[in-house]
C-alpha positions in Angstrom: 105.7 78.5 145.0 102.1 78.8 146.1 99.6 76.1 145.7 97.2 76.4 142.8 94.3 75.7 145.1 95.0 79.1 146.8 94.8 80.9 143.5 91.7 79.2 142.2 89.1 78.3 144.8 86.9 75.3 144.3 83.9 76.5 142.2 81.8 73.6 143.6 82.4 74.7 147.2 81.5 78.3 146.2 78.3 77.1 144.6 77.3 75.1 147.6 77.9 78.1 149.9 76.0 80.3 147.6 73.0 77.9 147.5 73.1 77.5 151.2 73.0 81.2 151.8 70.2 81.6 149.2 68.2 78.9 150.9 68.5 80.7 154.3 67.4 83.9 152.7 64.4 82.3 151.0 63.3 80.7 154.3 63.7 84.1 156.1 61.7 85.9 153.4 59.0 83.2 153.5 58.6 83.3 157.3 58.5 87.1 157.2 55.8 87.1 154.5 53.8 84.5 156.5 54.1 86.6 159.7 53.0 89.7 157.8 49.9 87.9 156.4 49.0 86.7 159.9 49.4 90.2 161.3 47.2 91.7 158.6 44.6 89.0 159.2 44.5 89.5 162.9 44.3 93.3 162.6 41.5 93.0 160.0 39.6 90.5 162.2 40.0 92.8 165.3 38.7 95.8 163.4 35.8 93.9 162.0 34.9 92.6 165.5 34.9 96.2 166.9 32.3 97.3 164.4 29.7 94.6 165.3 27.0 95.4 167.8 26.9 93.5 171.0 
């Protein structure tokens, strides 16, 4: 007969894995957003510097 642990996985382990994956996604999204903001800032700064007389 099969073990009951095979039929019913530990919900606490599933929750920990879900939260770990969610944390990794949140960090990746945060870093991507930060990189986008820096890129927009640098492009804006470069374009403003091109329009100033020397």
